[in-house]
C-alpha positions as CSV (number, residue, x, y, z in Angstrom):
1,M,95.4,122.1,79.7
2,H,95.0,119.2,82.0
3,V,91.4,119.0,83.1
4,P,91.1,118.1,86.8
5,D,88.4,116.1,88.5
6,G,85.2,118.1,89.2
7,F,85.1,120.3,86.1
8,I,83.0,117.9,84.1
9,N,80.1,115.9,85.5
10,A,80.2,112.1,85.8
11,P,77.9,111.2,82.9
12,V,79.8,113.3,80.4
13,S,83.2,112.2,81.8
14,A,82.1,108.6,81.3
15,V,81.0,109.3,77.7
16,A,84.4,111.0,77.1
17,G,86.1,108.0,78.5
18,V,84.3,105.7,76.1
19,V,85.2,108.0,73.2
20,A,88.9,108.1,74.3
21,A,89.0,104.3,74.7
22,G,87.5,103.9,71.2
23,A,90.1,106.3,69.8
24,V,92.9,104.5,71.5
25,A,91.6,101.1,70.2
26,V,91.3,102.4,66.6
27,S,94.7,104.0,66.9
28,L,96.3,100.7,68.1
29,R,95.1,99.1,64.8
30,G,96.2,102.1,62.7
31,A,99.6,102.3,64.4
32,R,100.4,98.8,63.2
33,R,100.7,100.3,59.7
34,E,102.8,103.2,60.9
35,L,105.2,101.4,63.2
36,D,107.9,100.1,60.9
37,E,111.5,99.4,61.6
38,K,112.2,103.2,61.5
39,T,109.3,104.7,63.5
40,A,108.9,102.0,66.1
41,P,112.1,102.7,68.1
42,L,111.3,106.5,68.1
43,A,107.6,106.3,69.2
44,G,108.5,105.8,72.9
45,L,111.1,108.5,72.6
46,V,108.5,110.9,71.2
47,A,106.2,110.2,74.2
48,A,109.1,110.8,76.7
49,F,110.1,114.0,74.9
50,I,106.5,115.3,75.0
51,F,106.4,114.5,78.8
52,A,109.7,116.5,79.3
53,V,108.7,119.5,77.3
54,Q,105.2,119.7,79.0
55,M,107.1,120.4,82.2
56,L,108.4,123.6,80.6
57,N,105.6,126.1,81.1
58,F,106.4,129.4,79.2
59,P,104.8,132.8,79.9
60,V,102.2,133.9,77.4
61,A,100.5,136.8,79.1
62,T,100.5,138.6,82.5
63,G,100.1,135.9,85.1
64,T,99.4,133.1,82.6
65,S,101.6,130.4,81.1
66,G,101.3,127.6,78.6
67,H,103.0,124.3,77.7
68,L,103.3,122.0,74.8
69,L,100.3,119.7,74.1
70,G,102.3,117.6,71.7
71,G,99.6,116.2,69.4
72,A,100.9,117.9,66.2
73,L,104.5,117.1,67.0
74,A,103.8,113.4,67.6
75,A,101.6,113.0,64.5
76,I,104.2,114.6,62.2
77,L,107.1,112.6,63.6
78,V,105.6,109.2,63.9
79,G,102.2,109.3,62.3
80,P,98.7,110.3,63.4
81,W,97.6,106.9,64.9
82,T,100.8,106.5,66.8
83,G,100.6,110.2,67.8
84,V,97.3,109.6,69.6
85,L,98.9,106.8,71.5
86,C,102.0,108.9,72.4
87,V,99.8,111.6,74.0
88,A,97.6,109.0,75.7
89,V,100.7,107.4,77.3
90,V,101.9,110.8,78.5
91,L,98.5,111.7,80.0
92,L,98.2,108.3,81.7
93,M,101.6,108.6,83.3
94,Q,100.9,112.2,84.4
95,G,97.6,111.3,85.9
96,I,98.7,108.2,87.8
97,L,102.1,109.2,89.0
98,F,102.1,113.0,89.2
99,A,98.4,113.8,90.0
100,D,98.3,116.0,86.9
101,G,94.9,115.8,85.2
102,G,92.0,114.1,86.9
103,L,91.6,110.4,86.7
104,T,87.9,110.6,86.1
105,A,88.7,113.3,83.5
106,L,91.3,111.1,81.8
107,G,88.9,110.4,78.9
108,V,88.3,114.2,78.5
109,N,92.0,114.9,78.5
110,I,92.8,112.2,76.0
111,T,90.0,113.4,73.7
112,V,90.8,117.1,74.0
113,M,94.6,117.0,74.2
114,G,95.3,113.9,72.2
115,V,92.6,113.1,69.6
116,V,91.5,116.7,68.7
117,T,95.1,118.0,68.4
118,V,96.2,115.1,66.3
119,V,93.2,115.1,64.0
120,V,93.2,118.9,63.4
121,A,97.0,119.2,63.2
122,Y,97.6,116.3,60.9
123,A,94.7,117.1,58.5
124,L,95.9,120.6,58.2
125,F,99.6,119.5,57.9
126,R,98.8,117.0,55.1
127,G,96.7,119.6,53.2
128,L,99.5,122.2,53.4
129,V,102.2,119.7,52.3
130,L,100.1,118.8,49.3
131,V,99.9,122.4,48.0
132,L,103.3,123.5,49.0
133,P,106.6,122.6,47.2
134,R,107.7,119.2,48.4
135,T,110.7,120.4,50.3
136,R,112.0,120.0,53.9
137,R,111.3,123.7,54.4
138,S,107.7,123.2,53.5
139,V,107.4,120.5,56.0
140,T,108.7,122.7,58.8
141,A,106.4,125.5,57.8
142,A,103.4,123.3,57.6
143,S,104.2,121.9,61.1
144,F,104.2,125.4,62.5
145,V,100.8,126.2,61.1
146,A,99.3,122.8,62.1
147,A,100.6,123.1,65.6
148,L,99.4,126.7,66.0
149,V,95.8,125.8,65.0
150,S,95.6,122.6,67.0
151,V,95.9,124.3,70.4
152,P,92.9,126.8,70.1
153,A,91.0,123.9,68.4
154,S,91.6,121.8,71.6
155,A,90.5,124.7,73.7
156,A,87.3,125.0,71.7
157,A,86.7,121.2,72.1
158,F,87.0,121.6,75.9
159,T,84.5,124.4,75.9
160,L,82.1,122.3,73.9
161,I,82.4,119.5,76.5
162,Y,82.0,122.0,79.3
163,A,78.9,123.4,77.7
164,I,77.4,119.9,77.8
165,G,78.7,118.6,81.2
166,G,80.1,121.6,83.1
167,T,79.5,121.5,86.8
168,T,79.1,125.3,87.2
169,D,76.7,127.7,85.6
170,V,79.0,130.0,83.6
171,P,78.1,131.8,80.3
172,I,79.7,129.5,77.7
173,S,80.4,132.4,75.3
174,K,82.7,134.0,77.9
175,V,84.5,130.7,78.5
176,L,84.9,130.1,74.8
177,T,86.3,133.6,74.2
178,A,88.7,133.3,77.1
179,M,89.8,129.8,76.3
180,V,90.4,130.3,72.6
181,G,92.1,133.7,73.1
182,V,94.7,132.5,75.6
183,H,95.3,129.2,73.9
184,F,95.9,131.0,70.6
185,L,98.9,132.6,72.4
186,I,99.9,129.2,73.8
187,G,99.6,127.9,70.3
188,V,102.3,130.2,69.1
189,G,104.7,128.6,71.6
190,E,103.5,125.2,70.6
191,A,104.1,126.0,66.9
192,V,107.7,127.2,67.6
193,I,108.6,124.1,69.6
194,T,107.0,121.8,67.0
195,M,108.7,123.5,64.1
196,L,112.1,123.6,65.7
197,T,111.9,119.9,66.7
198,V,110.6,118.7,63.4
199,G,113.3,120.8,61.6
200,A,116.0,119.4,63.8
201,V,115.1,115.8,63.1
202,I,114.7,116.5,59.4
203,A,118.1,118.1,59.3
204,V,119.8,114.9,60.5
205,R,117.4,112.0,59.6
206,P,114.6,113.1,57.2
207,D,113.8,109.5,56.5
208,L,112.6,109.1,60.1
209,V,110.0,111.8,60.0
210,F,106.7,110.3,59.1
211,G,105.3,113.5,57.6
212,A,108.3,114.1,55.4
213,R,108.2,110.8,53.5
214,G,108.3,111.1,49.8
215,L,110.0,114.5,49.7
216,T,112.0,115.5,46.7
217,T,115.0,117.8,46.8
218,P,116.5,119.8,43.9
219,L,119.5,118.3,42.2
220,K,121.7,119.7,39.5
221,L,122.1,118.3,36.0
222,R,124.5,119.5,33.4
223,V,122.7,120.3,30.1
224,D,124.7,121.8,27.2
225,G,127.4,122.7,29.6
226,E,125.1,124.5,32.1
227,L,123.7,123.3,35.5
228,V,120.0,123.2,35.7
229,D,117.6,122.0,38.5
230,A,116.2,118.6,38.4
231,Q,113.8,116.7,40.7
232,A,114.9,113.4,42.2
233,P,114.1,111.4,45.3
234,A,115.7,113.0,48.3
235,A,118.8,111.3,49.5
236,A,118.5,110.8,53.3
237,P,121.8,110.5,55.1
238,A,122.1,107.0,56.4
239,A,118.6,106.4,55.3
240,G,118.8,102.7,56.0
241,G,121.0,103.0,59.1
242,S,120.1,102.7,62.7
243,P,118.4,105.6,64.4
244,R,120.5,104.9,67.5
245,K,122.4,108.2,67.6
246,L,119.2,110.2,67.2
247,W,117.5,108.1,69.9
248,I,120.3,108.6,72.4
249,G,120.4,112.3,71.6
250,G,116.7,112.6,72.1
251,V,116.8,110.7,75.5
252,V,119.6,112.9,76.7
253,T,117.7,116.1,75.6
254,A,114.5,114.9,77.4
255,L,116.4,114.2,80.6
256,V,118.1,117.5,80.6
257,L,114.9,119.4,79.9
258,A,112.9,117.5,82.6
259,G,115.7,117.2,85.1
260,F,117.3,120.7,84.9
261,V,115.6,123.2,82.6
262,S,112.2,122.5,84.1
263,F,113.3,124.3,87.3
264,Y,113.2,127.6,85.4
265,A,109.7,127.0,83.9
266,S,107.0,129.6,84.6
267,A,105.2,129.1,87.9
268,S,102.1,131.0,86.6
269,P,98.9,129.1,86.1
270,D,98.4,127.6,82.7
271,G,95.7,128.8,80.3
272,L,92.9,126.5,81.6
273,E,93.8,127.2,85.2
274,K,93.7,130.9,84.6
275,V,90.4,130.9,82.8
276,A,88.9,128.6,85.4
277,A,89.9,130.9,88.2
278,D,88.7,134.0,86.4
279,K,85.4,132.6,85.2
280,G,84.6,130.5,88.2
281,I,84.4,127.1,86.4
282,D,86.7,125.6,89.1
283,A,84.1,126.0,91.9
284,K,83.6,122.2,92.2
285,V,87.1,121.0,91.5
286,E,87.9,117.9,93.4
287,E,91.2,116.7,95.1
288,H,93.1,114.4,92.8
289,A,92.8,110.7,93.7
290,A,96.6,110.4,93.4
291,A,97.3,113.5,95.5
292,G,99.2,111.2,97.9
293,S,101.5,109.9,95.3
294,P,105.2,110.2,96.2
295,L,105.7,112.1,92.9
296,A,102.5,114.3,93.1
297,D,103.0,117.9,91.7
298,Y,106.2,116.9,90.0
299,G,108.3,116.6,93.2
300,V,109.8,113.7,95.1
301,K,108.3,113.2,98.5
302,D,110.6,113.8,101.5
303,V,113.2,115.6,99.3
304,S,113.3,119.1,100.7
305,N,115.5,120.8,98.1
306,A,113.0,122.1,95.5
307,R,115.5,122.0,92.6
308,L,116.6,118.4,93.4
309,S,113.0,117.2,94.0
310,G,111.7,118.6,90.8
311,G,114.7,117.4,88.8
312,L,114.4,113.9,90.2
313,A,110.7,113.8,89.5
314,G,111.3,114.9,85.9
315,V,114.0,112.3,85.3
316,I,111.8,109.6,86.8
317,G,108.9,110.7,84.6
318,V,110.9,110.6,81.4
319,G,112.3,107.2,82.3
320,V,108.9,105.7,83.1
321,T,107.2,107.2,80.1
322,L,110.0,106.0,77.8
323,A,109.8,102.5,79.2
324,V,106.0,102.2,79.1
325,G,105.8,103.9,75.6
326,T,108.6,101.8,74.1
327,G,107.1,98.6,75.6
328,A,103.7,99.3,74.2
329,F,104.9,100.3,70.8
330,W,107.2,97.3,70.6
331,V,104.1,95.0,71.3
332,V,102.1,96.8,68.6
333,R,105.0,96.5,66.1
334,R,105.5,92.8,67.0
335,R,101.8,92.1,66.3
336,R,102.3,93.7,62.8
337,T,105.3,91.5,62.2
338,H,103.4,88.4,63.2
339,Q,100.5,89.4,60.9
340,E,102.8,90.0,58.0
341,A,104.5,86.6,58.6
342,A,101.1,84.9,58.7
343,A,99.9,86.6,55.5
344,A,103.1,85.4,53.8
């Protein structure tokens, strides 16, 4: 759901930019509390993984596709403040390098795809975790529901922004119905991807999942010769160990997805593109300022083989996103360390 230049007028785009910048600034402060020795090394990986999976458009209806937004996944894995920053890094790299999502619409995209998805998903996730049994299965189930709801919520947020600053005269009720309808279907795909990813990480390193902290797991006690359930703090495998194996596995997975699997992604327009074409809200769309980028449209300029061009672009995107994200989160983590040292 990358909003291009020309969908939203300049004044509203500017306001959205201010809102997004404020959200990023607040998230930078909040992320200092989340980025500890466990989550900091994984935050850059989460951003790179979201970039890779966003290249995998999946069909959701006739002539329509969707892709992961990633806000719910990031918030659950590394925390809501860090989650906003992860999505912002992805959107920035996509806009600058790949001409995906307008540069003047960057604030709109961060607000809609980053802030709204994270806030809605994490609030719902925490509420569900509080009322469900505190088990790993409950975390994965809550992640499914949170991710599912976050996508149509994001579509509704875009519609609200379009109602205020849209550049074409289209009945908003029709846009809302179409956007929420198709993005509910996309939300199902988002929910499955989020649930599977969260479940996979919990299975090997539950201590690294921000949203799973404090879980309990049933243990057995022998009472009068019989085994009965007891509650005790969950024992995380290698809880104090290095996340290096998980990090390497995640990087390899992201590279394979972006460099190879992405070639088989659906070529149909995504939900926003389809609604825009059907309802006429793309009448004043503008050419992307980075349309001449050597990586525009997720291909490498002057590489004629489509499979090789797309694969190389994906690998480059994962690498750059990983480097930028890891560097940014390392700086945030270092500032927290310095603050703790000063306080001591």
